[in-house]
VEXROTI-977297 format. One line per 3 residues: number of its first residue (from 0); their letters; for each residue x, y, z negated of C-alpha. Coordinates in steps of 0.05 Angstrom, whole numbers. Example, Ala and Ser with C-alpha at 12.3 -4.5 7.8 and 13.67 -1.06 7.14 Angstrom:
BEGIN
0	AS	246:-90:-156; 273:-21:-143 $
This chain:
BEGIN
0	MEQ	0:0:0; 55:50:-19; 97:30:40 $
3	DEL	40:45:89; 31:113:57; 106:126:63 $
6	EEK	107:105:136; 47:150:150; 81:209:117 $
9	VTM	146:196:155; 107:193:220; 72:259:204 $
12	AEE	139:291:187; 169:266:253; 110:295:292 $
15	LIL	117:361:256; 191:365:271; 179:347:345 $
18	GLV	126:402:349; 174:452:319; 229:432:368 $
21	KRM	181:442:427; 161:510:401; 234:531:393 $
24	EVI	249:509:464; 190:551:490; 214:612:450 $
27	ESE	286:604:474; 264:599:546; 218:660:543 $
30	LPE	262:706:500; 312:727:554; 256:745:602 $
33	FLK	222:786:548; 286:824:533; 298:838:607 $
36	SFL	228:866:617; 234:907:553; 300:938:575 $
39	QQY	274:952:646; 213:985:618; 252:1034:574 $
42	KET	313:1043:619; 279:1097:660; 256:1134:597 $
45	LAN	327:1133:568; 355:1158:634; 305:1216:634 $
48	ISG	324:1235:562; 398:1235:577; 386:1278:640 $
51	QIE	346:1329:599; 403:1333:548; 454:1345:602 $
54	KSN	411:1400:634; 402:1435:567; 477:1432:554 $
57	KRY	491:1464:622; 437:1517:612; 464:1543:545 $
60	DDQ	537:1563:548; 576:1559:482; 609:1626:494 $
63	KIS	542:1661:506; 514:1632:441; 575:1654:401 $
66	QQI	571:1724:431; 498:1730:411; 514:1707:340 $
69	DQV	570:1760:337; 521:1814:361; 470:1795:307 $
72	KDL	525:1798:254; 546:1867:278; 473:1891:275 $
75	VGT	465:1864:205; 530:1897:183; 509:1966:209 $
78	MPK	442:1964:171; 442:2002:105; 437:1961:41 $
81	VIT	380:2002:13; 325:2031:57; 290:2092:28 $
84	VKN	217:2101:44; 186:2170:43; 115:2168:18 $
87	EHH	77:2229:41; 8:2210:17; -9:2203:-56 $
90	HHF	-73:2170:-78; -99:2183:-148; -163:2167:-183 $
93	GAW	-198:2229:-206; -236:2235:-271; -303:2225:-236 $
96	SKN	-279:2164:-198; -252:2130:-261; -318:2141:-296 $
99	LII	-356:2115:-235; -314:2051:-232; -323:2039:-307 $
102	GVA	-398:2052:-301; -406:2004:-242; -366:1949:-279 $
105	ACF	-409:1959:-341; -473:1955:-301; -448:1892:-267 $
108	LIT	-432:1859:-334; -499:1878:-364; -536:1853:-302 $
111	ASS	-498:1787:-301; -508:1774:-375; -583:1792:-370 $
114	FGT	-591:1746:-310; -555:1689:-346; -598:1699:-409 $
117	ALY	-661:1699:-367; -642:1634:-332; -625:1601:-399 $
120	LNH	-691:1624:-431; -730:1600:-369; -697:1532:-374 $
123	ENN	-712:1527:-449; -784:1549:-437; -794:1495:-384 $
126	RMS	-764:1443:-431; -808:1465:-489; -870:1464:-444 $
129	AND	-853:1393:-421; -843:1371:-493; -910:1403:-513 $
132	IKF	-947:1365:-457; -913:1300:-477; -931:1310:-551 $
135	RAI	-1003:1327:-534; -1008:1264:-490; -981:1222:-547 $
138	RQI	-1030:1254:-595; -1088:1236:-548; -1064:1164:-538 $
141	APK	-1041:1150:-609; -1073:1202:-656; -1045:1166:-717 $
144	WGH	-973:1177:-693; -988:1249:-673; -1016:1264:-742 $
147	WAD	-955:1230:-774; -908:1274:-733; -946:1338:-751 $
150	TTY	-949:1324:-825; -877:1299:-831; -850:1360:-793 $
153	SRN	-891:1409:-834; -867:1378:-900; -792:1377:-884 $
156	PKA	-771:1401:-814; -696:1391:-829; -704:1318:-851 $
159	MEE	-748:1305:-790; -695:1334:-744; -639:1293:-776 $
162	NTI	-682:1229:-774; -699:1241:-700; -626:1251:-681 $
165	KLE	-607:1188:-719; -661:1147:-684; -640:1175:-616 $
168	VEA	-567:1157:-629; -586:1087:-650; -628:1078:-587 $
171	LEK	-571:1102:-543; -522:1055:-578; -570:997:-568 $
174	VYA	-578:1013:-493; -502:1019:-487; -490:952:-522 $
177	EEI	-542:918:-478; -508:947:-416; -440:921:-438 $
180	ARE	-470:853:-454; -502:851:-385; -437:870:-351 $
183	TAE	-396:818:-389; -449:765:-373; -445:784:-299 $
186	EAK	-369:782:-300; -371:713:-333; -420:689:-281 $
189	QAR	-375:714:-224; -314:681:-257; -351:615:-261 $
192	KRL	-369:621:-187; -297:635:-169; -273:576:-210 $
195	HSL	-325:531:-178; -304:553:-107; -230:542:-124 $
198	KKK	-246:472:-149; -283:457:-85; -221:477:-44 $
201	D	-177:429:-84 $
C-alpha cells in the first residue's frame, strides 16, 4: 500500500519536472525574439532623443551663455543696495472716519449677537412646544402617569430633574450595552463562518 503511494508520488513529481522543463524550453526559445522586438521598438525613440540633445547643444553656445551670465552679474553689481521710495500720498483716518468705523463694527456685533440669540430662543421654543405636545399626549393616553409627573414635579422640581437625568443615562447605557453585545455576537458568528469555510477547504 505504501509502495503504491510512493510510486504514485514519484510519477507525479516526474510529470511536474517534465512540465517545468518544457516551459523553460519555451521561455528560452521566445526570450531572444522578445528582446529583439523590444530593442527595435525603442531604438527609434532613443535615436530621436539623442538627436534632440545634439541640436540643443549646437543651438546654445557655451560662450554666449557665459557672456549672458556676466552681463547679469554686472547689472546686479550696479544696482544700489537700498532703494528709497518716495511716498507722495499720505492716507490718514480722520476723527469722523474712526468714529464711523467703530460705530459700524459695534452695530455689526450687536446685530450678530441679536440674530444668534433669536435663533437660539426660536430653537428652544420649538423644543419646548414639542415637549409640551408629547406630555399632553401622554396625559391623554395615560392620565395616571401624567398626574404623577405633575405632582412629583410640583413637589420637588430639582429631585425630578436629577431622577430624570439618571433614568436617561441608565437607558442610554442599556442601549449601548445591547449594541455592543449585538456587535460581538455578529463578530462571533462571522468568525464561526470563516472557521467553517476554512475547514471545508482542508
